[in-house]
C-alpha positions as CSV (number, residue, x, y, z in Angstrom):
1,M,7.8,-28.0,-12.0
2,G,7.7,-26.3,-15.4
3,K,4.0,-25.6,-15.1
4,L,4.5,-24.1,-11.6
5,L,7.2,-21.8,-12.9
6,S,5.1,-20.8,-15.9
7,A,2.1,-20.0,-13.6
8,A,4.4,-17.9,-11.3
9,L,5.7,-15.9,-14.3
10,V,2.1,-15.3,-15.5
11,L,1.2,-14.0,-12.1
12,L,4.2,-11.7,-11.9
13,I,3.5,-10.3,-15.4
14,T,-0.3,-10.0,-14.9
15,F,-0.2,-8.6,-11.4
16,P,3.0,-6.5,-11.0
17,C,1.5,-4.6,-8.0
18,F,2.2,-7.7,-5.8
19,A,5.9,-7.2,-6.1
20,I,6.5,-3.5,-5.3
21,A,10.1,-2.7,-4.8
22,E,11.2,-0.2,-2.2
23,V,11.1,3.4,-3.4
24,S,13.7,5.6,-1.7
25,S,12.5,8.5,0.5
26,A,14.2,11.0,-1.9
27,R,12.4,9.5,-4.9
28,Q,9.1,9.5,-2.9
29,A,9.4,13.2,-2.5
30,E,10.0,13.6,-6.2
31,L,7.0,11.4,-7.0
32,R,4.8,13.5,-4.6
33,H,6.0,16.6,-6.4
34,L,5.3,15.1,-9.8
35,L,1.8,14.0,-8.7
36,K,0.9,17.5,-7.4
37,H,2.4,19.5,-10.2
38,D,2.4,17.4,-13.3
39,C,-0.6,15.2,-12.7
40,G,-2.4,18.0,-10.9
41,S,-2.0,20.3,-14.0
42,C,-4.5,18.1,-15.8
43,H,-6.4,16.2,-13.1
44,G,-6.8,19.3,-10.9
45,M,-4.6,20.5,-8.1
46,T,-6.7,18.6,-5.6
47,L,-6.9,15.7,-8.1
48,K,-10.7,16.0,-8.2
49,G,-10.8,16.4,-11.9
50,G,-10.1,19.0,-14.5
51,L,-9.0,18.3,-18.1
52,G,-8.4,14.7,-17.0
53,P,-10.7,12.7,-14.7
54,A,-10.6,12.7,-10.9
55,L,-7.8,10.7,-9.3
56,T,-9.6,10.4,-5.9
57,S,-9.6,7.2,-3.8
58,D,-13.2,6.5,-4.3
59,V,-12.9,6.7,-8.1
60,L,-9.6,4.7,-8.4
61,Q,-10.8,1.9,-6.1
62,K,-13.4,1.1,-8.8
63,K,-10.7,0.7,-11.5
64,S,-8.5,-2.3,-12.2
65,R,-5.0,-1.8,-10.8
66,Q,-3.5,-3.2,-14.0
67,M,-5.5,-0.8,-16.2
68,L,-4.3,2.1,-14.1
69,L,-0.7,1.0,-14.4
70,V,-0.9,0.6,-18.2
71,T,-2.7,4.0,-18.6
72,I,0.0,5.8,-16.7
73,L,2.9,4.0,-18.4
74,E,1.5,4.0,-21.9
75,G,-0.8,7.1,-21.9
76,R,-4.1,7.3,-23.7
77,P,-3.7,7.8,-27.4
78,G,-6.1,10.5,-28.8
79,T,-6.2,12.3,-25.4
80,P,-3.8,14.7,-23.6
81,M,-2.7,11.8,-21.3
82,P,1.0,11.2,-22.2
83,P,3.0,8.0,-21.6
84,W,5.1,8.2,-18.5
85,K,7.1,5.0,-19.1
86,T,10.3,7.0,-19.9
87,L,10.2,8.8,-16.5
88,L,8.6,6.2,-14.2
89,T,9.2,2.6,-13.4
90,N,6.5,0.0,-12.7
91,D,7.5,0.1,-9.0
92,E,7.2,3.9,-8.9
93,V,3.8,3.9,-10.6
94,N,2.6,1.2,-8.2
95,W,3.9,3.3,-5.3
96,L,1.9,6.3,-6.6
97,L,-1.2,4.2,-7.1
98,E,-1.0,2.8,-3.6
99,R,-1.0,6.4,-2.2
100,L,-3.8,7.5,-4.5
101,I,-6.0,4.5,-3.8
102,K,-5.4,4.8,0.0
103,G,-6.3,8.5,-0.3
104,D,-2.9,9.9,0.9
105,G,-1.7,11.1,-2.5
């Protein structure tokens, strides 16, 4: 039983995208605004690239979901990519990633 619990915890920590909490419709609107204006200011208004790389579905589908989550939350030291962990939760980042990967960001 202890090994099963440990394995479950490892999965939850390693793959947080499997347990996405509901994001309220009001917060979804805020996140879409943030994506367009804040992310778009570096990644291009159409998210096809600019100062930062493209955030298009075809590009993001080739990336590890965990790597994308960590990049957004922790930023990229030595680059203009700031950490967003003080403004976004894991669930909110996963919600954004889901939209971007599906191509409806």
